[in-house]
C-alpha positions in Angstrom: 0.0 0.0 0.1 1.7 3.2 -1.2 0.5 6.6 -2.1 -3.0 7.8 -1.7 -4.4 4.6 -0.2 -2.0 4.6 2.6 -2.6 8.2 3.2 -6.3 7.6 3.2 -6.0 5.0 5.8 -3.5 6.8 7.9 -6.0 9.9 7.7 -8.8 7.8 8.8 -6.9 6.4 11.7 -5.8 9.6 12.8 -9.5 11.0 12.6 -10.6 8.0 14.5 -8.1 8.3 17.2 -8.6 12.0 17.4 -12.4 11.6 17.6 -12.0 9.1 20.5 -9.6 11.5 22.3 -11.9 14.4 21.7 -14.8 12.5 23.2 -12.6 11.6 26.1 -11.7 15.2 26.7 -15.3 16.4 26.4 -16.5 13.6 28.8 -13.8 14.8 31.4 -14.7 18.4 31.1 -18.5 17.7 31.5 -17.8 15.6 34.6 -15.5 18.4 36.1 -18.4 20.8 35.3 -21.0 18.6 36.8 -18.9 18.0 39.8 -18.3 21.7 40.4 -22.1 22.4 40.0 -22.8 19.5 42.4 -20.4 20.9 44.9 -21.9 24.4 44.7 -25.4 23.3 45.0 -24.8 20.6 47.7 -22.1 22.6 49.7 -23.8 22.6 53.0 -24.7 18.9 52.8 -21.2 17.9 52.0 -19.8 20.0 54.9 -22.3 18.2 57.2 -21.3 14.8 56.1 -17.8 15.8 56.3 -18.3 16.9 59.8 -20.0 13.7 60.7 -17.3 11.7 59.5 -14.8 13.6 61.5 -17.0 13.1 64.6 -17.4 9.5 63.9 -13.6 9.1 63.7 -13.1 11.2 66.7 -15.5 9.0 68.7 -14.0 5.7 67.5 -10.4 6.8 68.1 -10.9 6.9 71.9 -8.3 4.5 73.7 -8.0 3.3 77.3 -4.8 3.4 79.2 -3.4 0.4 77.4 -3.8 1.9 74.1 -6.6 -0.4 73.1 -9.7 1.3 71.5 -12.4 1.8 74.1 -15.1 0.2 71.9 -13.1 -3.0 71.5 -14.2 -5.7 74.0 -11.2 -8.0 74.7 -12.1 -11.8 74.4 -11.1 -12.4 78.0 -13.5 -9.7 79.3 -16.3 -11.1 77.1 -15.7 -14.6 78.5 -15.6 -13.3 82.1 -19.0 -11.5 81.5 -20.5 -14.7 80.0 -19.1 -16.6 83.0 -20.8 -14.1 85.4 -24.2 -14.3 83.5 -24.0 -18.1 83.9 -23.2 -18.0 87.5 -26.0 -15.5 88.1 -28.4 -17.8 86.4 -27.2 -20.8 88.4 -27.6 -18.8 91.7 -31.0 -17.8 90.6 -32.1 -21.5 90.0 -30.4 -22.5 93.2 -32.4 -19.9 95.2 -35.7 -21.1 93.4 -35.1 -24.7 94.2 -34.6 -24.0 97.8 -38.2 -22.5 97.9 -37.1 -19.2 99.2 -36.9 -17.5 95.8 -39.9 -15.2 95.9 -42.4 -15.8 92.9 
């Protein structure tokens, strides 16, 4: 392929690639514009959500004296609470079985 045929193919390829690139640039420009419009029209909502995220982070970033997050329950503590609950249940059943348990 020499001469005009090759030049026509090259021109077609350049126009196709150029069209794709132009489409991408237009899409990006439209997205940027839409994003700016969205930010302007919803600025208060965005600021409120941002403040709520900061507050949530602050609440979850509280640590105890050992550096463990305050909201984190250690497995050993969870086990002790479960053991205590079972002991209370057993005590309540023992009191009922003696007949001195009220109800």
